[in-house]
C-alpha positions in Angstrom: 8.3 10.7 -41.5 10.9 13.5 -41.3 14.4 12.5 -40.3 14.7 15.7 -38.3 14.3 15.2 -34.5 11.3 17.0 -33.0 13.7 18.9 -30.7 15.1 20.5 -33.9 11.6 21.3 -35.3 10.7 18.0 -36.8 7.3 16.3 -36.3 7.2 14.2 -33.1 7.2 10.5 -33.8 4.3 10.1 -31.4 1.2 12.3 -31.4 0.4 11.4 -27.8 2.6 10.9 -24.8 4.1 7.4 -24.5 4.3 6.7 -20.7 7.3 5.0 -19.1 4.9 2.4 -17.7 1.3 1.2 -18.3 -0.1 -1.4 -15.8 -1.7 -4.4 -17.2 -4.8 -5.1 -15.1 -7.5 -7.8 -15.1 -10.9 -7.0 -16.6 -13.6 -5.9 -14.1 -15.8 -8.8 -15.2 -13.2 -11.2 -14.0 -13.2 -9.6 -10.5 -16.9 -8.6 -10.2 -18.3 -11.7 -8.4 -15.4 -11.9 -5.9 -15.6 -8.1 -5.3 -19.3 -8.5 -4.5 -18.4 -11.3 -2.1 -15.8 -9.2 -0.3 -18.3 -6.3 0.1 -21.2 -8.5 1.2 -19.1 -10.5 3.7 -17.8 -7.3 5.4 -14.4 -9.1 5.5 -12.3 -6.4 3.8 -9.0 -7.4 5.4 -7.5 -10.7 6.7 -9.9 -12.8 4.7 -9.7 -15.8 2.4 -8.2 -13.9 -0.6 -5.2 -13.0 1.5 -4.5 -16.6 2.5 -5.1 -17.8 -1.1 -2.7 -15.1 -2.5 0.0 -16.0 0.0 -0.3 -19.7 -0.7 -0.2 -19.1 -4.5 2.8 -16.8 -4.3 4.6 -19.2 -2.0 4.0 -22.1 -4.5 5.2 -20.0 -7.4 8.4 -18.9 -5.6 9.0 -22.3 -4.1 9.2 -21.0 -0.5 7.6 -22.2 2.7 6.3 -18.7 3.6 5.1 -15.8 1.5 3.8 -13.1 3.8 1.7 -10.3 2.3 2.3 -6.8 3.6 1.1 -3.4 2.8 4.2 -2.4 0.8 7.7 -3.5 -0.1 9.0 -0.8 2.2 7.0 -2.1 5.1 8.2 -5.6 4.3 11.8 -4.4 4.4 11.3 -2.6 7.7 9.8 -5.7 9.3 12.6 -8.0 8.0 15.3 -5.7 9.2 13.6 -5.3 12.5 13.0 -9.0 13.0 16.6 -9.8 12.2 17.7 -7.2 14.8 19.9 -5.2 12.4 21.3 -2.5 14.6 24.9 -2.4 13.3 26.4 -1.7 9.9 24.7 -3.1 6.8 26.4 -3.3 3.4 24.1 -2.0 0.7 24.3 -0.6 -2.8 23.6 3.1 -3.4 22.4 2.5 -7.0 18.9 1.6 -5.9 15.6 3.1 -4.9 15.7 5.0 -1.7 13.4 2.6 0.2 16.1 0.0 0.3 18.1 2.3 2.6 15.3 4.3 4.3 13.9 1.1 5.8 17.4 0.3 7.2 17.5 3.7 8.9 14.0 3.3 10.2 15.0 -0.1 11.7 18.0 1.5 13.5 20.7 0.1 11.3 23.6 2.1 9.6 23.9 1.7 5.8 27.4 1.4 4.5 27.4 1.9 0.7 29.3 -0.4 -1.6 29.7 -0.2 -5.4 27.9 -2.1 -8.1 29.1 -4.0 -11.0 28.9 -1.5 -13.9 27.7 -4.2 -16.3 24.9 -5.9 -14.3 24.2 -2.7 -12.2 23.9 -5.0 -9.1 25.9 -5.1 -5.9 29.5 -6.2 -6.6 30.5 -9.1 -4.3 34.1 -7.9 -4.3 33.1 -4.4 -3.2 30.7 -5.8 -0.7 33.4 -7.9 0.9 35.7 -4.9 1.1 33.0 -3.0 3.0 32.6 -5.6 5.7 34.1 -4.8 9.1 33.6 -6.2 12.7 30.6 -3.9 13.0 28.8 -5.4 9.9 25.6 -7.2 10.7 24.1 -8.0 7.3 24.3 -7.6 3.5 21.4 -6.2 1.5 21.5 -6.8 -2.2 19.0 -5.7 -5.0 17.8 -7.4 -8.2 18.1 -4.1 -10.0 15.5 -3.5 -12.8 14.7 -7.2 -12.2 18.2 -8.5 -13.1 19.1 -11.3 -10.7 22.0 -10.3 -8.4 25.2 -12.4 -8.0 23.3 -14.6 -5.6 25.7 -17.5 -5.1 28.7 -15.2 -4.7 26.9 -13.1 -2.1 25.5 -16.1 -0.3 28.9 -17.6 0.1 30.3 -14.3 1.3 27.5 -13.9 3.9 27.9 -17.5 5.2 31.6 -17.1 5.4 31.2 -13.9 7.5 28.4 -15.3 9.5 25.9 -12.6 8.6 22.4 -12.7 7.0 21.8 -11.9 3.4 18.6 -10.1 2.5 17.4 -9.3 -1.0 15.3 -6.2 -1.9 13.4 -7.9 -4.7 11.1 -5.0 -5.4 11.6 -5.7 -9.1 11.9 -9.5 -8.7 8.6 -11.0 -9.8 9.3 -12.5 -13.2 13.0 -12.8 -12.7 14.7 -16.2 -12.7 18.1 -17.2 -11.3 19.6 -20.2 -13.0 16.2 -21.2 -14.2 14.1 -20.8 -11.1 12.3 -17.8 -9.7 14.3 -15.6 -7.3 13.0 -16.0 -3.8 14.4 -19.1 -2.0 17.9 -17.6 -1.7 19.3 -15.7 1.3 17.4 -15.1 4.5 14.5 -13.3 2.8 13.3 -11.7 -0.5 11.0 -8.7 -0.2 8.9 -7.9 -3.3 6.8 -4.9 -4.4 3.3 -5.2 -5.8 2.9 -1.6 -6.9 1.6 -0.6 -10.3 5.0 -0.2 -12.0 5.7 -4.0 -11.4 4.9 -7.1 -13.3 2.7 -8.5 -10.5 0.3 -5.8 -9.4 -1.9 -5.6 -6.4 -2.4 -1.8 -6.5 -0.1 -1.5 -3.5 1.5 -4.1 -1.4 4.5 -6.3 -0.9 5.6 -9.9 -0.2 8.2 -11.2 2.2 9.3 -14.6 1.0 11.4 -16.9 3.3 12.1 -20.5 4.3 12.8 -19.3 7.8 9.8 -20.3 10.0 10.8 -18.0 12.9 11.4 -15.0 10.6 8.0 -15.6 8.9 6.3 -15.7 12.3 7.9 -12.5 13.3 6.7 -10.8 10.1 3.2 -12.0 10.6 3.1 -10.6 14.1 4.9 -7.5 13.1 2.3 -6.6 10.4 -0.3 -6.7 13.2 1.3 -4.0 15.4 3.4 -6.7 17.1 0.3 -8.2 18.5 0.4 -12.0 18.5 -3.3 -12.3 19.5 -3.0 -11.7 23.2 -3.2 -7.9 22.8 0.1 -7.7 24.6 2.6 -6.6 22.0 5.5 -9.0 21.6 7.5 -6.1 20.1 6.9 -2.7 18.6 5.3 -3.6 15.2 3.2 -1.6 12.8 0.1 -1.8 10.6 1.4 -3.7 7.6 -1.7 -5.7 6.5 -2.7 -6.2 2.9 -6.4 -5.5 2.2 -8.6 -8.2 0.6 -9.1 -6.2 -2.6 -5.4 -5.9 -3.1 -4.9 -9.6 -2.4 -7.6 -10.4 -5.0 -6.0 -8.1 -7.6 -2.6 -9.7 -6.9 -4.0 -13.2 -7.2 -5.4 -12.4 -10.7 -2.2 -10.6 -11.7 -0.2 -13.7 -10.7 -2.1 -15.6 -13.4 -0.6 -13.2 -15.9 2.9 -13.0 -14.5 4.7 -15.5 -16.8 3.2 -14.0 -19.9 4.2 -10.5 -18.7 7.8 -11.6 -18.1 8.0 -13.4 -21.5 6.6 -10.4 -23.4 8.9 -7.9 -21.6 11.9 -10.1 -22.6 10.7 -10.1 -26.2 10.5 -6.3 -26.2 13.9 -6.0 -24.5 15.4 -8.2 -27.2 13.9 -6.0 -29.8 15.3 -2.9 -28.1 18.8 -4.5 -27.9 18.7 -5.5 -31.6 17.6 -2.1 -32.9 19.5 0.1 -30.5 22.6 -2.1 -30.7 23.2 -0.4 -34.0 23.5 3.0 -32.3 27.1 3.7 -31.2 27.2 5.0 -27.6 24.1 3.1 -26.3 24.9 0.3 -23.9 22.8 -2.3 -22.1 22.5 -3.9 -18.7 24.2 -7.4 -18.7 22.1 -10.4 -17.7 24.3 -13.3 -16.7 24.0 -16.7 -18.5 21.3 -18.8 -17.2 19.4 -15.9 -15.6 16.3 -14.1 -16.7 15.7 -10.4 -16.0 12.1 -9.4 -15.3 12.8 -6.1 -17.1 10.7 -4.1 -14.7 12.6 -1.4 -16.5 14.6 -1.4 -19.7 17.6 0.9 -19.0 20.3 1.9 -21.4 23.6 3.6 -20.6 24.5 6.6 -22.7 28.2 7.0 -23.5 28.4 10.8 -24.2 31.9 10.5 -25.6 30.7 8.1 -28.3 27.2 9.3 -28.9 28.1 13.0 -28.8 25.2 14.0 -26.5 24.6 13.5 -22.8 22.0 11.3 -21.2 20.1 14.4 -20.1 20.1 15.7 -23.6 18.8 12.4 -25.0 16.0 12.5 -22.4 15.0 16.0 -23.4 15.1 15.1 -27.1 12.9 12.0 -26.5 10.5 14.1 -24.5 10.1 16.3 -27.6 9.1 13.1 -29.4 6.4 12.5 -26.7 8.4 9.7 -25.2 8.6 9.5 -21.4 11.8 8.3 -19.7 13.3 8.0 -16.2 16.8 8.7 -14.9 17.1 5.9 -12.4 18.8 6.5 -9.9 19.9 10.1 -10.1 20.9 11.1 -7.5 22.0 7.8 -6.0 21.1 7.2 -2.4 24.5 8.2 -0.9 24.0 11.7 -2.3 20.5 12.2 -1.1 20.0 14.5 1.8 19.1 12.1 4.6 21.9 9.7 3.8 24.9 11.9 2.9 26.5 11.4 6.3 26.5 7.6 6.1 29.9 6.0 5.1 30.8 4.6 1.7 33.4 1.9 1.3 36.2 3.1 -1.0 35.1 4.2 -4.5 31.5 4.3 -5.8 32.8 5.0 -9.3 30.3 2.6 -11.1 27.4 4.0 -9.1 28.3 7.5 -10.0 28.8 6.6 -13.7 25.4 4.8 -13.9 23.5 7.5 -12.1 24.8 10.1 -14.6 24.3 8.0 -17.7 21.5 5.5 -17.1 18.2 6.1 -18.9 15.1 3.9 -18.7 12.9 3.7 -21.8 9.1 2.9 -21.8 8.3 -0.8 -21.3 5.1 -2.5 -20.2 3.8 -6.0 -20.3 1.6 -5.7 -23.4 3.7 -3.3 -25.4 3.4 -4.0 -29.2 6.4 -4.2 -31.5 5.3 -1.1 -33.4 5.5 1.1 -30.4 9.0 -0.3 -29.4 10.3 0.1 -33.0 9.1 3.7 -33.1 10.9 4.5 -29.8 14.0 3.0 -31.3 13.6 5.1 -34.4 13.3 8.2 -32.2 16.6 7.3 -30.5 18.3 6.6 -33.8 17.3 9.9 -35.5 18.4 11.8 -32.4 21.7 10.0 -32.6 22.1 10.7 -36.3 21.6 14.5 -35.6 23.7 14.4 -32.4 25.9 17.4 -33.2 22.9 19.6 -34.1 20.9 18.3 -31.0 23.9 19.1 -28.8 24.3 22.6 -30.3 20.6 23.3 -29.8 20.8 22.1 -26.2 23.8 24.3 -25.5 22.0 27.3 -27.0 19.0 26.7 -24.8 21.1 26.5 -21.7 22.7 30.0 -22.3 21.3 32.7 -20.0 19.0 35.2 -21.6 20.6 38.6 -21.9 18.8 41.4 -20.2 17.6 44.2 -22.4 
């Protein structure tokens, strides 16, 4: 194999595109009998698979209630609404937009606080600095599946007398001090979309030990109708279909193997790319386990000699897909620019400019991961030439 990067004319390391994610799904034969049962019964929603899925997830997470909904976003909307969040809510900007869009839909006002540059999660010190008399809640995120500073944030929320909610979209497979994230705070809200470790096609889970909150979520996902056909409040259609519940139930069987394999691949990435100056990694705190929904590196342009964007372009030439999470961060997105930020968001801005997620999926083989590492390494070795070529491409074409 040539040492010349493909972006400089070398042969791409991969002949075919390597996607950023590849869902691991059960075989059709393992679902066929139950799918036939769903179709023959005519019960395509609110059936036994939903209840079995909720019970199994609740048992896995160690919570009293695991309420299945149609998406993580809907779950967040229902939780925010049920908690009556109409004031200021401290929230990170280095997150997926749904964390914040659901707040706005519920009538709350996001106040952006900075993240820890090492863990990429909400910084408890920054969160406390953002709290005022108008603050009604804190929303934290397990970013890329890395458990947040749960104890510190929980103590802060209790001291200030406000609820703590976790956007756990990336949370299945993550462990905090040896146990699955889920019991902590007022609620955890998970995603079941195809980019996650636990896949239901689409869907979400609201996990909580709060009986009253769980009851409100169950009513809320039914338009706010408790059964009397007289709405208790303005809800929405947030139900999870039987097919999705069945798919999620079978995916739950594979969750632990998926989390272990992703951690093995992440360790390989860290070992191999740790030899490349200018490539940094998300820090996972001692005693925790990241789900590695994404494996994200931080590119130090001053050390590596090329920017994150140039690395992404060069990897694309090697037929390697990447993602720039989260660029732009939420506080710079059009619908949210007018909301306040507490002091500096320096770490958020730095990460949004320099973070790059590499391909990772739950059955990735070592050979694929090693070849991706080799692609990064040979781009780094030719950094000056790659940078020069990028600068030349960016020059405007002179008119004849």
